[in-house]
Every structure is written in C-alpha cells, then in structure tokens.
C-alpha positions in Angstrom: -9.3 -7.0 -31.0 -12.2 -8.6 -29.0 -10.8 -11.6 -27.0 -12.4 -14.8 -27.2 -14.5 -16.3 -25.0 -13.0 -18.8 -22.8 -14.4 -22.0 -21.4 -16.6 -21.6 -18.1 -14.5 -21.4 -15.1 -15.7 -22.3 -11.8 -13.3 -20.7 -9.3 -12.2 -22.5 -6.3 -12.9 -21.0 -2.8 -9.7 -20.1 -1.7 -6.0 -21.0 -2.1 -5.7 -23.2 0.9 -3.6 -26.2 0.3 -1.6 -24.6 -2.1 1.9 -23.0 -2.6 2.5 -20.0 -4.4 5.8 -19.4 -5.8 6.5 -15.4 -6.1 9.6 -14.9 -9.0 11.0 -11.8 -7.9 14.8 -11.6 -8.8 15.1 -10.7 -12.0 17.4 -7.5 -12.7 15.2 -5.0 -13.9 17.4 -3.5 -16.0 15.0 -1.3 -18.3 13.8 0.4 -15.2 17.2 2.0 -14.8 17.2 2.3 -11.2 19.1 1.4 -8.3 16.0 0.3 -6.9 14.9 -3.3 -8.0 12.3 -3.2 -10.0 9.6 -5.4 -7.6 10.2 -2.9 -4.9 8.8 0.1 -7.0 5.0 0.9 -5.6 2.5 1.1 -7.2 -0.5 3.0 -5.3 1.7 3.2 -2.6 2.7 -0.1 -2.2 5.5 -2.4 -3.6 4.8 -4.2 -6.6 6.0 -7.6 -4.9 4.2 -6.5 -1.5 1.0 -6.4 -3.6 1.1 -9.8 -5.4 2.0 -11.4 -1.8 -1.0 -9.5 -0.4 -3.0 -10.9 -2.8 -2.0 -14.4 -2.5 -3.0 -14.0 1.0 -6.7 -12.2 0.4 -7.1 -15.7 -2.0 -6.1 -17.5 1.4 -2.8 -19.0 0.3 -1.0 -20.7 3.0 2.6 -21.1 2.0 4.3 -18.5 -0.2 7.9 -18.3 -1.2 9.5 -15.5 -2.7 13.0 -16.1 -4.9 15.0 -13.1 -4.8 18.6 -12.4 -6.3 21.5 -12.7 -3.9 21.7 -8.7 -3.4 18.1 -8.0 -3.1 17.0 -10.6 -0.6 16.9 -8.1 2.6 15.1 -5.5 1.0 12.7 -8.2 -1.1 12.3 -10.3 2.2 11.0 -6.8 3.9 8.6 -6.1 1.4 6.5 -9.5 1.1 6.0 -9.5 4.7 7.7 -11.9 7.9 5.0 -14.8 6.4 7.0 -15.6 3.0 9.5 -17.8 2.8 12.3 -16.2 0.7 15.1 -18.3 -1.4 17.9 -16.9 -3.9 18.6 -17.5 -7.0 22.0 -17.5 -7.3 22.7 -16.2 -11.3 19.7 -14.7 -13.2 19.4 -18.0 -15.3 15.9 -17.5 -16.8 12.5 -17.9 -15.1 12.8 -21.7 -14.9 16.0 -21.4 -13.1 14.3 -19.1 -10.5 11.7 -21.3 -10.2 14.0 -24.3 -9.2 15.5 -22.4 -6.6 12.1 -22.9 -4.8 12.1 -26.7 -4.9 13.5 -27.6 -1.3 11.0 -24.9 0.1 8.0 -26.5 -1.6 6.4 -29.5 0.2 5.9 -32.3 -2.0 2.1 -33.3 -3.2 -0.6 -30.8 -3.9 -0.6 -27.8 -6.6 1.8 -24.9 -6.5 1.2 -21.5 -8.2 3.9 -19.8 -10.3 3.4 -16.1 -10.4 5.5 -12.6 -11.3 6.3 -10.2 -8.8 6.3 -7.7 -11.4 2.1 -8.4 -11.9 0.8 -6.0 -9.5 -2.8 -5.4 -11.4 -3.8 -9.4 -10.7 -6.6 -9.8 -9.2 -7.8 -12.6 -6.7 -11.0 -13.5 -8.9 -8.4 -14.6 -11.8 -6.5 -16.5 -9.5 -8.9 -18.2 -7.9 -10.4 -19.1 -11.3 -7.2 -20.0 -12.9 -6.8 -22.2 -9.8 -10.2 -23.8 -10.7 -9.5 -24.5 -14.0 -6.4 -26.4 -13.0 -8.2 -29.1 -10.4 -10.9 -28.9 -12.6 -8.8 -30.8 -15.4 -6.4 -34.1 -14.8 -3.8 -32.3 -17.0 -0.3 -31.6 -14.7 -0.2 -28.4 -16.4 -2.1 -25.2 -16.6 -1.3 -21.9 -18.0 -2.8 -18.4 -18.2 -3.2 -16.4 -21.5 -4.4 -13.4 -22.7 -5.5 -11.8 -26.0 -4.0 -8.7 -26.5 -4.4 -5.5 -29.1 -1.2 -5.3 -30.0 0.9 -8.7 -28.8 4.6 -7.5 -29.9 6.9 -8.6 -27.7 4.9 -12.0 -26.2 5.7 -15.4 -27.1 2.3 -16.8 -29.0 0.2 -19.5 -28.0 0.0 -22.3 -31.1 -3.3 -24.3 -30.9 -4.5 -26.9 -33.0 -8.6 -27.7 -32.9 -8.9 -25.6 -29.8 -6.1 -27.2 -28.1 -2.5 -25.6 -26.8 0.1 -27.5 -28.9 2.7 -25.3 -27.6 4.3 -21.5 -27.1 6.2 -20.0 -30.0 9.2 -17.3 -29.3 8.6 -13.9 -31.4 11.4 -14.0 -32.8 10.5 -17.6 -34.3 7.0 -16.2 -35.9 5.9 -17.3 -39.1 4.2 -14.5 -41.1 0.9 -16.5 -40.4 1.4 -16.3 -36.9 2.7 -12.8 -36.3 -1.2 -11.3 -36.0 -2.0 -14.3 -33.6 -3.5 -12.4 -30.4 -3.0 -15.0 -28.0 0.2 -14.7 -25.6 1.9 -16.4 -23.0 1.2 -14.3 -19.6 3.4 -16.5 -18.3 1.6 -17.7 -14.9 1.3 -21.5 -14.3 -0.6 -24.1 -12.2 0.8 -27.5 -11.9 1.2 -30.7 -9.9 3.8 -30.1 -7.5 6.2 -33.4 -8.0 5.7 -33.4 -12.0 6.5 -29.3 -11.9 9.6 -30.2 -10.2 10.8 -33.4 -12.3 10.0 -31.8 -15.3 11.5 -28.4 -14.3 14.8 -30.2 -13.6 15.1 -32.1 -16.5 14.6 -28.8 -19.1 17.7 -28.6 -21.3 19.2 -25.3 -20.5 20.7 -22.8 -23.2 24.1 -22.2 -24.5 23.9 -19.2 -21.5 22.9 -21.9 -18.9 19.4 -20.2 -19.0 15.9 -22.2 -18.6 12.8 -20.9 -19.0 9.1 -21.9 -17.9 7.6 -21.8 -21.1 9.4 -24.6 -21.9 7.7 -26.6 -19.3 4.5 -26.3 -22.0 5.9 -28.7 -24.7 7.0 -31.3 -22.0 2.9 -31.1 -20.7 1.6 -31.5 -24.2 4.4 -34.9 -24.6 2.6 -35.8 -21.3 -0.9 -35.7 -22.3 -1.8 -32.0 -22.7 -1.8 -28.8 -21.6 -4.6 -26.6 -19.9 -5.3 -22.9 -20.8 -7.1 -20.5 -18.8 -7.7 -17.3 -20.7 -7.8 -14.2 -18.4 -10.6 -11.9 -18.7 -9.2 -8.7 -18.6 -5.8 -8.2 -20.3 -4.4 -5.6 -18.1 -3.8 -7.8 -15.9 -1.0 -9.6 -16.8 0.4 -6.8 -18.3 4.4 -7.0 -16.6 6.2 -3.7 -15.3 9.4 -3.7 -17.3 10.2 0.0 -17.3 8.9 3.6 -16.4 6.1 3.8 -18.8 5.0 0.6 -18.0 4.8 1.6 -13.6 2.9 4.8 -14.6 0.1 2.6 -16.7 0.0 0.3 -13.6 -0.4 3.0 -11.5 -3.1 4.5 -13.6 -5.3 1.7 -14.1 -5.3 0.3 -10.2 -5.7 4.1 -8.7 -9.0 3.5 -11.2 -10.1 0.5 -9.9 -9.4 1.9 -5.9 -11.3 4.9 -6.6 -14.4 2.8 -8.6 -14.7 0.6 -5.2 -14.7 2.9 -3.2 -17.4 4.8 -4.7 -19.5 1.8 -5.0 -18.7 1.2 -1.4 -20.7 4.5 -0.8 -17.8 6.9 -0.8 -18.1 10.0 -2.4 -15.1 11.6 -4.9 -16.2 14.5 -5.9 -13.5 14.5 -8.9 -12.3 11.2 -9.3 -9.2 11.9 -11.8 -8.0 14.3 -9.0 -8.0 12.4 -6.1 -5.1 9.8 -5.1 -5.9 7.0 -2.7 -3.5 4.4 -2.3 -4.1 0.3 -2.0 -3.7 0.2 1.7 -6.2 3.1 2.4 -9.7 2.3 4.1 -12.6 4.8 3.8 -16.2 4.2 5.5 -19.3 5.2 3.6 -20.7 8.7 3.5 -17.7 10.5 3.4 -16.8 12.8 0.9 -13.4 13.3 -0.7 -13.2 16.6 -2.7 -10.6 17.5 -5.3 -7.0 17.1 -4.9 -7.2 14.6 -1.9 -4.2 12.5 -1.5 -4.9 9.2 0.9 -1.8 7.7 1.5 -0.2 4.4 3.0 -1.9 3.1 6.0 -4.6 5.7 6.3 -8.3 4.6 7.7 -11.2 7.3 7.5 -14.6 7.1 9.4 -18.0 7.5 8.4 -19.4 10.9 7.5 -16.1 12.8 7.1 -15.4 15.9 4.8 -11.8 16.0 3.5 -10.1 18.5 1.1 -9.7 20.2 -1.0 -6.4 19.5 -1.7 -5.4 17.4 1.9 -3.1 14.9 2.3 -3.1 12.5 4.8 -0.5 10.0 5.2 -0.8 6.4 7.3 -3.9 8.3 9.4 -6.3 7.0 12.0 -9.1 9.1 11.3 -13.1 8.3 13.3 -16.2 9.2 12.2 -17.4 12.8 11.2 -14.5 14.9 11.0 -13.6 17.8 8.8 -10.1 18.0 7.0 -9.7 21.1 5.1 -6.5 21.7 2.7 -3.8 20.2 5.4 -1.1 17.8 5.8 -1.5 15.0 8.6 0.9 12.5 9.0 1.0 9.4 11.0 -1.9 10.5 13.7 -4.8 9.7 15.4 -8.2 11.9 15.5 -11.2 11.2 17.3 -14.6 11.9 16.5 -16.0 15.5 15.5 -12.9 17.0 14.9 -12.5 20.0 12.4 -9.1 20.6 10.8 -7.5 23.4 9.1 -7.1 24.5 6.5 -3.1 24.8 6.2 -2.8 22.5 9.3 0.4 20.0 10.0 -0.1 17.2 12.2 2.9 15.3 12.3 3.9 11.7 13.5 3.1 10.7 16.9 -0.2 12.9 17.6 -3.5 12.3 19.5 -6.5 14.3 18.8 -9.3 14.2 21.0 -13.3 14.2 20.3 -14.5 17.4 19.0 -11.1 19.4 19.2 -11.0 22.4 16.7 -7.4 23.0 15.0 -7.3 26.5 13.5 -5.5 27.6 10.4 -2.0 27.0 10.3 -2.0 24.9 13.6 1.1 22.5 13.6 0.8 19.6 16.0 4.2 17.6 16.6 4.0 14.3 18.8 1.2 15.4 21.2 -1.7 14.6 22.6 -5.0 17.1 22.7 -7.9 16.7 24.9 -11.5 16.4 23.7 -13.4 19.9 23.1 -10.0 21.5 23.4 -9.6 25.0 20.8 -6.2 25.4 19.1 -6.4 28.8 17.5 -4.5 29.8 14.3 -0.6 30.1 13.9 -0.1 27.9 17.0 2.7 25.3 17.2 1.7 22.6 19.9 4.9 20.2 20.2 6.1 17.4 22.7 3.0 18.6 24.8 0.0 16.9 26.2 -3.2 19.1 26.5 -6.0 18.4 28.5 -9.6 18.7 27.9 -11.6 22.1 27.2 -8.4 24.1 26.5 -8.5 27.2 24.8 -5.1 28.2 23.2 -5.1 31.4 21.8 -3.7 32.2 18.5 0.2 32.6 18.2 0.8 30.0 21.2 4.3 28.2 21.1 5.1 25.5 23.0 9.0 26.1 23.1 10.2 22.6 23.2 13.6 22.4 22.0 16.8 23.8 24.2 19.3 23.4 21.0 20.3 20.0 23.0 17.0 18.3 24.0 13.3 18.1 23.5 11.3 18.5 26.5 7.5 18.1 27.3 5.3 21.1 28.1 1.8 19.8 30.5 -1.3 21.9 30.0 -4.1 20.7 32.6 -7.9 20.5 31.7 -9.8 23.6 31.1 -6.5 25.7 31.3 -6.9 29.4 28.9 -3.7 30.7 27.1 -3.8 33.8 26.2 -2.9 34.7 22.0 1.3 34.9 21.6 2.0 32.6 24.9 5.2 31.5 25.0 5.3 28.2 27.0 8.9 27.2 27.6 9.4 23.4 28.3 9.3 21.8 30.9 6.7 23.3 31.9 3.4 22.7 33.4 0.2 24.8 33.0 -2.5 23.5 35.6 -6.0 22.6 36.1 -7.9 26.0 34.9 -4.9 27.9 34.8 -4.8 31.5 32.5 -2.0 33.0 30.9 -2.3 36.6 29.6 -1.6 37.6 25.9 2.2 37.7 25.2 3.1 35.6 28.5 6.1 34.0 28.7 5.8 30.9 30.6 9.2 29.3 32.1 8.2 27.8 35.5 5.1 25.8 36.6 1.8 27.6 37.3 -0.5 26.4 40.1 -3.9 25.2 39.1 -6.6 27.8 38.9 -3.3 30.6 39.0 -3.0 33.5 36.3 0.1 35.0 35.0 1.7 37.9 32.9 4.6 39.1 31.6 8.3 37.5 30.6 8.8 36.2 32.3 5.7 35.1 33.6 4.6 35.7 37.0 1.8 34.4 39.4 -0.9 37.5 39.7 -1.8 38.0 43.3 -5.8 37.3 44.1 -6.1 35.1 40.8 -8.0 31.9 41.8 -5.3 29.3 43.3 -2.3 31.9 43.2 -0.2 33.1 46.2 
C-alpha cells in the first residue's frame, strides 16, 4: 500500500537545546538471548549506540538513556561517556521508563523520546519531526507510519484529518483493521507538559503505563500533531532475530549505497560487508567478499580484496590488500599485502612496504621500503627501513615464559629460513645467511651464518 503524503515539513537545523530520552530498558525476551536486546549489533554497532550516535549527529546536546538495573553498566558503556544513565526499577511500561528520566531532564524546552531498538532511524527524520513540533502550538507530536502489514501495531484514529487517539490492535473494529497508519512510538513534547501529564496517567492493573496514553491527554488539551515518516522501514523495531537480520540488511544496503555515491567502487555490492563505523575515501575499489569492520578507515586509490577482512584498521592511500586478514593496525601509503597475510593488532607498516604471501605480523613496526618474504613470521619486532627479509624467516619471540623483542636495523638482509631468537638485535646493514639461527646481537654490517650463527671473518663490520 502506498503511504499518504505528509504535510510539508521544514526540518530544524539541529537538535541544539533539545534533550533526548532513549528507552533502553526493555527485556527483549523474544531475542532469546543472554545479551540485552539493545546491545545486539547491527552493521557492527550496538543498536543503542547507533541511536545515540544518530542523536549526536543531529546536534542533540543532552542524551539520557533509561536502562534496567541489570543492564546499566553494559548499556552505559555502549552509549558513550557523554550519555546520562538512569534506571527503570521495574519493567512497568514505556511511560514508566520515560518517567525514570524526569530528574535528569532540565525544565523547559523540548524532549524527544526514542526507542533504542530502532537502529534504522535517520538524522533527517529526527530533524523533520523536531521541525514539525516547533512549528505548531501542540504540546505533543507523535511519529506515525503507513505499513503494508500493520499487524501488531496500534492504529492512529483520525477525524477530518486530525488525530483523535490511538486504538490498540486488540480493540480494533472490523472497519479499522485495514487502517495502515500506525503509531511508530516516537514522541516530541514540551518538557513541562510531558512530565505533568505522564505522571498523572492512570496505571493498569499490573501497574504499567504506556507512552501512547499521552495522546488522549494531548487531544483533550487541544490536539496532537502527527509527523508521518517517509520510509516506514525506519521505525521497524527489532524484537527478534528475524527483525535483527532485516535491520542488518537494510542498514548495510544504505552504507554500500552511500559509499558508491561518494566515489567508492564496489565490484559486487551484495557480497561486500561494511560496518557502520567504517570510512572509505573516493577512488578506492572493494572487490567481492571484502569485509570492512569496526573502526576501519581506508584511504583513496586503494584496492582491497577479493575476500579481505579488515577490522579496526587505518589504511592510507594507494594501498593494495589481497585476500588477507588485518586487525587493529596502521598501514602507510603504497603498501602491498598478501594474499593470505595476517596482520595482528598493534602493528605499524611503513610506506611502500611489501608483505608477501602468508606473512604474519604481530605487534611489530616495519620501516618504509622493507620487503618481507612469504611464509614469514614477524612478532614483537622493530624492523628498520629498506630491509629484506627472506622467505621462511621467523622472529622467535616467546621462550615459554615471556615475549621478547627483535630489532632489525636499516638496510639489513635476512636470509631465507633465518631464525632470530629474541631478545636480539641485527645491526644496520647486517646480513644473515640462509638457515642462520641468530641467538646473539649482530654488529652493524656483519655477516652471520650457521646454527648458532657466528660472525664471518672479513665481512664488513665483523671482528
């Protein structure tokens, strides 16, 4: 069914001066999970964080999140340090949850009440709803949506176009069952009016009070304004794993579309997975099977994939990464990686470095123009500039008790199958023969060979 057109809405420039109350205390029993519902990730970020980030992007100056007693710490960590946390002592409805935020909200001004399990909301929608609220004289503005399948939602009752109230699904008449306009559950209100009327609402036999009950109070006070969301998908709440998967699909589609419009090439968009916190510069190409996860940033002119996985990575311009797994590290300009490399957290790769096939780097720095041959392991090492590391080289960093560091000076040459047993230092311009087992420091310019490796007479820097 096609949604009816909303009246024109001029969005506010920002939510500056507003307070947002994020309802994050729901038990989420249909998720069947030990993890609180609002902490389940969509596109790599917890739903409650997505909503809080959206409010920050909209310029909201104060955010108050309502958590349950058992989830306060985890919800607070997900929301961010600038969000005030309050508790709803018992699960007594959305109205009771909103009331829990009363002491944390300053008098006067406007408040926006948002559900933490709506990860598909957009900044534009929040600004338009706020714009509608400040443009009218009503104390309450509700968000509505037209759904092709409105089952499970309370319907909006209108007369001559004006909202008269909300009818719960269980109370629908036969004539209203086909009514597609539903209450989306988001509210903008004058702060003082909200608390006075919310506190006065009658509670059910179970002690519960719902936010939707405010609508009847607003109608009695002169009317309620309705803002109809353009895209109904924005207000779909995540209540179970099916809803979670649907939200994941929609948000990832948005991310891919945005990146392509910004100048990023996605060779096969459906097979490319990009988290909400990822940034990619124009003229980068992402091949099929690429996963950009967490807080990854990719520069311009890069070529990533196929089947590369980058998590929490910082990648500069003109980098080529084949089918490898890279985590928690930084890569400078002009680097080539892989295929089948593993870059582990805490590594820094300098400009124009080449990592060959099956190279693993862990908590190490590699200087510019260095080449690391295939089937090598560089762990807990500081490698200088212009170094050649032959195939099969291993920095032996663990003695069974503790990790130790290896230092390789600028311009060194490490022969194939060398073992550098840490702690050890290979000097500037030093060389190891193939198969050398280096157990002690090597002076600048020296050549060592053998097992254990010994300095060869006559070599520059040797003794």
